[in-house]
C-alpha positions in Angstrom: 102.2 98.0 68.2 105.3 96.8 66.3 104.8 94.3 63.5 108.4 93.8 62.4 110.5 91.1 63.9 113.8 91.9 65.5 116.6 89.7 66.6 115.7 87.8 69.8 118.2 89.7 71.8 116.6 93.1 71.1 113.9 94.1 73.6 110.7 95.2 71.8 109.0 96.9 74.8 109.3 100.4 76.2 110.7 101.5 78.4 113.4 99.0 78.8 116.8 98.7 80.5 118.7 99.0 77.3 117.6 102.4 76.0 115.3 100.7 73.5 112.4 102.1 71.5 110.5 105.0 72.8 107.0 106.2 71.9 106.8 109.0 69.3 104.0 111.2 70.6 104.2 113.5 67.5 103.2 110.6 65.3 100.5 109.5 67.6 98.2 112.5 67.1 94.9 113.0 68.8 92.4 110.2 68.9 88.7 110.6 69.1 85.6 108.4 69.6 82.0 108.6 70.6 81.2 108.8 74.3 78.1 109.1 76.4 79.5 111.7 78.7 82.1 114.5 78.9 85.5 113.3 78.0 88.1 115.0 80.1 91.8 114.6 80.7 92.6 114.2 84.3 95.1 112.4 86.5 94.0 109.0 87.7 92.9 109.0 91.3 94.3 106.0 93.0 92.4 104.0 95.6 94.2 102.9 98.8 94.4 99.3 97.5 95.8 100.3 94.1 99.4 99.2 93.5 101.5 97.2 91.1 102.1 94.2 93.4 98.9 93.7 95.5 97.2 91.1 93.3 100.4 89.1 92.7 101.1 89.1 96.4 97.6 88.0 97.2 97.9 85.2 94.7 101.2 84.0 96.2 100.2 84.3 99.9 96.5 83.4 99.8 95.9 81.3 96.7 99.0 79.2 96.2 99.4 76.2 98.5 102.9 75.2 99.8 103.6 73.0 96.8 102.7 75.8 94.4 104.9 78.2 96.3 107.9 75.9 96.0 107.3 75.5 92.3 107.1 79.2 91.6 110.3 79.7 93.7 112.1 77.1 91.6 111.0 78.8 88.4 112.1 82.2 89.6 115.5 80.8 90.8 116.0 79.4 87.3 115.1 82.7 85.7 117.4 84.6 88.1 120.3 82.2 87.2 119.8 82.9 83.5 120.3 86.7 84.1 123.7 88.1 83.1 123.4 91.8 84.0 123.9 92.7 87.7 121.6 95.7 87.8 118.8 93.5 86.4 119.6 90.8 88.9 119.2 93.4 91.7 115.9 94.6 90.2 114.7 91.0 89.9 115.1 90.5 93.7 113.6 93.9 94.4 110.6 93.2 92.2 109.8 89.9 93.8 110.3 91.3 97.3 107.6 93.9 96.5 105.3 91.1 95.5 105.9 89.3 98.9 108.7 90.0 101.4 109.1 86.4 102.3 109.3 85.4 98.7 112.0 88.0 98.0 114.1 86.9 101.0 113.7 83.3 100.0 114.9 84.0 96.5 117.8 86.2 97.7 119.0 83.5 100.1 118.6 80.7 97.5 120.7 82.5 94.9 123.2 84.1 97.3 122.1 87.6 96.5 121.7 90.5 99.0 118.1 91.0 100.1 116.4 94.0 98.6 
């Protein structure tokens, strides 16, 4: 975790689109803690419903009513219009299309961008 403050234009997360800070694994070292069972290193086993967009898509499709959908679209259109870098604009549309295809297409047509 970073505790120093940077200029507001400098991203403080990693990885980022600007080649920003990267983790230094050499400095991290090995951690240890007590556990009830055997602690092993193994790849995560994904379940069929595991993905990065499922919960957000369910929220948009099944929880939001029509008025809430309009409000989130208005917020996202405002965020898109504030972007200045084309590759991030493209990724923005792609990202929200992954959440919900109809949402992505609505955003793309509202801002005049090609659909993802």
